[in-house]
C-alpha positions in Angstrom: -43.7 26.2 -95.8 -41.6 27.9 -98.4 -39.1 28.9 -95.8 -38.7 25.3 -94.7 -38.2 24.1 -98.3 -35.7 26.8 -98.9 -33.7 25.8 -95.8 -33.7 22.1 -96.9 -32.5 23.2 -100.4 -29.7 25.3 -99.0 -28.6 22.5 -96.6 -28.5 20.0 -99.6 -26.3 22.4 -101.5 -23.9 22.9 -98.6 -23.6 19.1 -98.1 -23.0 18.5 -101.8 -20.3 21.2 -101.9 -18.5 19.7 -98.9 -18.6 16.2 -100.3 -17.4 17.3 -103.7 -14.6 19.3 -102.1 -13.6 16.3 -100.0 -13.4 13.8 -102.9 -11.7 16.2 -105.3 -9.2 17.1 -102.7 -8.6 13.5 -101.8 -8.2 12.6 -105.5 -5.6 15.3 -106.1 -3.7 14.4 -102.9 -3.4 10.8 -103.9 -2.2 11.8 -107.4 0.4 14.1 -105.9 1.7 11.3 -103.6 1.8 8.6 -106.2 5.2 7.4 -107.4 5.7 4.8 -110.2 8.2 3.5 -112.7 7.6 2.3 -116.2 9.7 -0.9 -116.1 7.7 -4.1 -115.5 9.3 -4.8 -112.2 11.5 -2.9 -109.7 12.4 -2.2 -106.1 13.9 0.6 -104.0 15.5 -0.6 -100.8 17.4 1.0 -98.0 20.8 -0.7 -98.1 21.5 -0.6 -94.4 18.2 -2.0 -93.1 16.7 -3.8 -96.1 13.5 -1.8 -95.7 11.5 -1.7 -99.0 10.7 2.0 -99.8 9.0 1.3 -103.1 8.2 -1.8 -105.2 6.5 -2.8 -108.4 5.9 -6.6 -109.0 8.9 -7.3 -106.8 8.1 -11.0 -106.3 7.3 -11.7 -109.9 9.7 -14.2 -111.4 11.9 -12.7 -114.2 15.0 -13.7 -116.2 18.0 -11.9 -114.5 20.5 -12.1 -117.4 23.9 -10.9 -116.3 22.6 -9.7 -112.9 23.4 -13.3 -112.1 27.0 -12.4 -111.9 26.5 -10.5 -108.6 25.7 -13.9 -106.9 28.6 -15.5 -108.8 31.1 -12.9 -107.6 30.1 -13.2 -103.9 30.2 -17.0 -104.0 33.7 -16.8 -105.6 34.9 -14.3 -103.0 33.7 -16.5 -100.2 35.2 -19.7 -101.6 38.8 -18.9 -102.7 41.7 -16.4 -102.4 42.2 -13.6 -104.9 45.7 -14.6 -105.8 44.7 -18.2 -106.8 45.5 -19.1 -110.4 42.6 -20.4 -112.6 43.2 -22.1 -115.9 40.9 -21.3 -118.9 39.3 -24.5 -120.2 38.2 -25.6 -123.7 34.6 -25.5 -122.4 34.9 -21.9 -121.2 36.1 -20.7 -124.6 33.9 -22.8 -126.9 30.6 -23.4 -125.1 29.2 -19.9 -125.4 26.8 -19.1 -128.3 27.6 -16.1 -130.5 26.2 -12.8 -129.3 27.3 -13.3 -125.7 30.0 -11.0 -124.3 33.5 -12.6 -123.8 36.9 -11.4 -122.6 38.7 -13.2 -125.5 40.2 -15.6 -123.0 42.6 -18.2 -124.4 42.4 -21.9 -123.8 45.1 -22.9 -121.3 45.6 -19.3 -120.2 46.3 -18.8 -116.5 44.8 -15.8 -114.7 44.3 -14.9 -111.1 40.8 -15.1 -109.5 41.1 -11.3 -108.9 41.7 -10.6 -112.6 38.8 -12.8 -113.6 36.5 -11.1 -111.1 37.2 -7.7 -112.6 36.7 -9.0 -116.1 33.4 -10.6 -114.9 32.0 -7.5 -113.1 33.4 -4.6 -115.2 33.3 -6.2 -118.6 30.4 -8.6 -117.9 32.4 -11.4 -119.6 30.6 -14.7 -119.7 33.7 -16.8 -120.3 35.3 -15.5 -117.1 32.2 -16.7 -115.2 32.7 -20.2 -116.5 36.4 -20.2 -115.7 35.6 -19.2 -112.1 32.8 -21.7 -111.7 35.0 -24.5 -113.0 37.9 -23.4 -110.8 35.8 -23.6 -107.6 33.4 -26.5 -108.3 34.7 -28.4 -111.4 31.7 -27.6 -113.5 29.0 -25.0 -114.0 26.3 -27.4 -112.7 28.1 -28.0 -109.4 28.8 -24.3 -109.0 25.1 -23.5 -109.6 24.4 -25.7 -106.6 26.6 -23.4 -104.5 24.8 -20.4 -105.9 21.3 -21.8 -105.0 22.5 -22.7 -101.5 23.9 -19.2 -101.0 20.7 -17.6 -102.3 18.7 -19.7 -99.9 20.9 -18.7 -97.0 20.5 -15.0 -97.9 16.7 -15.4 -97.8 15.7 -15.7 -101.5 12.4 -17.6 -102.0 11.7 -17.2 -105.7 15.0 -17.8 -107.4 16.7 -20.6 -109.2 20.1 -20.5 -111.0 21.5 -23.0 -113.4 24.7 -21.2 -114.6 27.1 -18.6 -113.3 26.6 -15.9 -116.0 22.9 -15.5 -116.8 23.0 -17.1 -120.2 19.3 -17.6 -121.0 17.6 -20.7 -119.6 13.9 -21.1 -118.8 14.9 -22.6 -115.4 17.2 -19.7 -114.5 15.1 -17.0 -112.9 14.8 -14.6 -110.0 12.8 -11.6 -108.7 13.5 -8.0 -108.0 13.3 -8.6 -104.3 15.5 -11.6 -104.3 18.2 -9.8 -106.4 18.0 -6.9 -104.0 18.7 -9.3 -101.1 21.6 -10.8 -102.9 23.1 -7.3 -103.7 22.5 -6.1 -100.2 24.4 -9.1 -98.9 27.2 -8.7 -101.4 27.7 -5.0 -100.6 28.8 -6.0 -97.1 32.0 -7.3 -98.7 34.6 -4.5 -99.3 36.2 -6.4 -102.2 32.9 -6.7 -103.9 32.3 -3.0 -103.5 35.6 -2.3 -105.2 34.7 -4.5 -108.1 31.3 -3.0 -108.8 32.5 0.7 -108.5 35.4 0.2 -111.0 34.8 1.9 -114.3 37.7 0.4 -116.4 40.1 -2.6 -116.2 42.8 -4.0 -118.4 44.0 -7.6 -118.5 47.8 -7.9 -118.6 49.6 -9.9 -121.3 50.1 -13.6 -120.6 52.0 -16.5 -122.0 48.9 -17.4 -124.1 48.0 -13.8 -125.1 50.9 -11.4 -125.6 49.0 -8.2 -126.4 47.7 -5.7 -123.8 44.6 -4.7 -125.7 42.0 -6.4 -123.5 40.5 -3.2 -122.0 37.1 -3.3 -120.4 34.8 -0.4 -119.6 31.9 -0.6 -117.2 28.5 -1.3 -118.8 26.9 0.7 -116.0 26.2 4.2 -117.4 25.4 5.6 -114.0 29.1 5.6 -113.3 30.4 7.0 -116.6 31.9 10.5 -117.0 33.5 11.2 -120.4 37.2 12.0 -120.8 36.5 15.7 -121.3 34.7 15.7 -118.0 31.2 15.7 -119.4 28.7 13.3 -117.8 27.1 10.5 -119.8 23.3 10.8 -120.4 22.6 8.6 -117.4 25.5 9.6 -115.1 24.3 9.9 -111.4 26.8 11.5 -109.1 25.8 9.5 -106.1 26.0 6.1 -107.8 28.4 3.5 -106.4 27.7 0.4 -108.6 26.5 -2.4 -109.3 25.6 -4.5 -112.4 23.8 -4.3 -115.7 22.2 -7.2 -117.6 20.6 -7.9 -121.0 19.3 -10.8 -123.0 16.4 -10.6 -125.5 14.0 -12.6 -123.2 15.2 -10.7 -120.1 15.2 -7.2 -121.5 17.3 -4.5 -120.0 18.1 -5.1 -116.3 20.0 -3.2 -113.7 21.0 -3.5 -110.0 22.3 -0.1 -108.8 23.5 1.4 -105.5 24.0 5.0 -104.4 25.4 6.9 -101.4 24.4 10.4 -100.6 25.9 11.7 -97.4 26.1 8.2 -95.9 22.5 7.3 -96.9 22.8 4.3 -99.1 20.0 3.1 -101.5 19.7 0.0 -103.6 17.5 -0.5 -106.7 16.7 -3.3 -109.1 14.9 -2.9 -112.5 13.9 -5.9 -114.5 12.5 -6.4 -118.0 13.0 -2.8 -119.1 13.3 -1.3 -122.6 13.3 2.1 -124.2 10.9 5.0 -123.8 9.2 6.8 -126.6 12.2 9.1 -127.0 14.6 6.2 -127.4 16.1 6.5 -123.9 17.0 3.6 -121.7 14.1 3.1 -119.3 16.2 1.1 -116.8 18.4 4.2 -116.1 15.5 6.6 -116.0 13.6 4.5 -113.6 16.7 3.9 -111.4 17.5 7.6 -111.1 13.8 8.3 -110.5 13.8 5.8 -107.6 17.0 7.2 -106.1 15.6 10.7 -106.2 12.3 9.5 -104.7 14.2 7.9 -101.8 16.4 10.9 -101.0 13.4 13.3 -101.3 11.2 11.3 -98.9 13.5 9.6 -96.4 16.2 10.6 -94.1 19.0 8.9 -92.1 18.7 10.3 -88.6 21.4 9.9 -86.0 19.6 9.4 -82.7 22.6 8.5 -80.5 26.4 8.8 -80.8 29.0 6.3 -79.7 30.2 7.0 -76.2 27.2 9.0 -75.2 25.5 8.3 -71.8 22.2 6.6 -72.3 21.4 6.0 -68.6 23.0 6.0 -65.1 22.3 3.0 -62.9 23.2 2.2 -59.3 25.1 -1.0 -58.6 24.0 -2.1 -55.1 27.0 -4.1 -53.9 29.5 -1.5 -55.0 31.6 1.0 -53.1 30.1 4.5 -52.4 32.5 6.1 -55.0 31.8 3.6 -57.8 28.2 2.5 -57.4 26.7 5.1 -59.8 27.5 3.7 -63.2 27.1 5.6 -66.5 26.0 3.3 -69.4 27.4 4.4 -72.8 26.8 3.4 -76.4 29.2 1.0 -78.1 28.5 2.6 -81.5 26.4 5.2 -83.3 22.7 4.5 -83.9 21.3 5.9 -87.1 17.7 5.2 -88.0 15.7 5.5 -91.3 12.7 7.9 -91.0 10.4 9.7 -93.4 11.4 13.4 -93.9 8.3 14.5 -92.0 9.4 12.5 -88.9 13.0 13.7 -88.8 12.4 15.6 -85.5 9.9 13.2 -83.9 11.0 12.1 -80.4 12.3 8.6 -80.3 12.5 6.8 -76.9 15.1 4.0 -76.3 14.4 0.7 -74.7 17.1 -0.1 -72.2 17.7 -3.7 -71.3 20.3 -4.4 -68.6 22.0 -7.8 -68.0 20.5 -9.9 -65.3 22.2 -10.0 -61.8 24.3 -6.9 -62.6 26.8 -6.5 -59.7 30.3 -5.5 -58.8 33.0 -6.0 -59.8 32.5 -4.5 -63.3 35.4 -3.4 -65.6 35.3 -0.3 -67.7 34.2 -1.2 -71.3 32.4 -4.4 -70.2 29.0 -5.0 -71.9 26.3 -4.5 -69.3 23.2 -4.4 -71.5 21.6 -3.3 -74.8 19.7 -0.2 -76.0 17.0 -0.5 -78.7 15.1 1.9 -80.9 12.1 0.6 -82.9 11.1 2.7 -86.0 8.6 1.4 -88.6 8.9 -2.2 -87.4 12.7 -2.1 -87.7 14.8 -2.5 -84.6 18.1 -0.6 -84.3 20.3 -1.6 -81.3 23.7 -1.2 -79.8 25.5 -2.6 -76.7 25.7 -0.6 -73.5 29.2 -0.4 -72.0 30.3 0.4 -68.5 31.9 3.8 -68.5 34.0 3.2 -65.4 35.2 0.4 -63.1 32.8 -0.7 -60.4 34.5 -2.0 -57.3 32.8 -4.3 -54.8 31.9 -2.7 -51.4 34.5 -3.4 -48.6 31.7 -3.2 -46.1 30.2 -6.3 -47.6 33.6 -8.0 -47.6 34.1 -7.1 -44.0 30.6 -8.2 -43.1 31.3 -11.5 -44.8 34.6 -12.0 -43.0 32.8 -11.1 -39.7 30.1 -13.7 -40.3 32.7 -16.3 -41.1 34.6 -15.5 -37.9 31.4 -15.7 -35.8 30.6 -19.0 -37.5 34.0 -20.4 -36.8 33.9 -19.2 -33.2 30.5 -20.8 -32.8 31.7 -24.1 -34.2 34.8 -23.9 -32.0 32.7 -23.3 -28.8 30.4 -26.1 -29.8 33.4 -28.4 -30.4 35.0 -27.5 -27.0 31.7 -28.0 -25.1 31.3 -31.4 -26.8 34.8 -32.4 -25.7 34.1 -31.3 -22.1 31.0 -33.4 -21.9 32.9 -36.4 -23.3 35.7 -36.0 -20.7 33.1 -35.8 -17.9 31.5 -39.1 -19.1 35.0 -40.8 -19.2 35.7 -39.6 -15.6 32.3 -40.8 -14.4 32.8 -44.3 -15.9 36.3 -44.5 -14.6 35.2 -43.6 -11.0 32.6 -46.3 -11.0 
């Protein structure tokens, strides 16, 4: 009896130990894998695919402050030429409340759209935003309609804009996710990329302002290296842009981009402040998200442009050309987690229907697709050589036509002979 009790007691101890070990191990594993930022809202996104790699309250509506100017810039770039002249209005100079950043533009001054865009994005000048809005739409209100239309086209669902510069208004709001979509879209424009990576810009003298002292330095500390070569506190060597923002209701905001060996990331931080040591949390969180992305994800090249994906046989082709190599129109690079960097990826090959000769070299004959984590990467498949139609088929076709014509001729001649016999018969009678 005692032996049975002892066995049961030992069994309970073993089970308890195993369960304790499991839960403790699970708890520590979760803690090790957790990643978080301190700002109220933020997002980390792969710039090429739009895949969200991390998010915190990304759909929560927040005031975007000067991050608004990202949308303003892309609307301007898509609606006018860089060399167009815009005139500074009385409203652009006088309508802004004290405390908002301006470029000291002068009423009646003429500047190019390009100059105003650099002042807008490098110096974050609110008066430049008004000049650009009025130049395109006649008023800030009408320009805001263009902004909202563009935001909707991009896919934003929780944003509404009432001005071009982010001057505080309770009806002017967005989300980390929507702002990431806007920035991702804008970064497809090479001129926009130049604007947001520029660290300093100087306006030339004009007829209304003769001095050349309007020098603007980027407000994005991720890009700043001091004159003596020393990095700023928040300098990030892979950073490529994009825009800062601040109002008292909005807090410190930042949209940032980075490029490490061709792997581009995008971040948004909203409603941030300072940490206990007085450091800017928006930069700390942004750098933390970039490092998290590069530590855990990898851009993997799975197929190169010009490489043979498949060889197919074209049935109606000549013997020498019927075997056709299908090659990629461009490189295919996919986003994977680091632990999956060597996992086998199988392509889906889709050929055009009724594929037959003749086919010219370089002609699109199908598509190849790779699907990774619900994202589809694809490229066209091109013919790597000419495919000529088989002469046998042509000869066979000619032979069939000749036989058909001969048959019709014989039938016609027989019909004529019968007709002549009938005529003779009736004439004899």
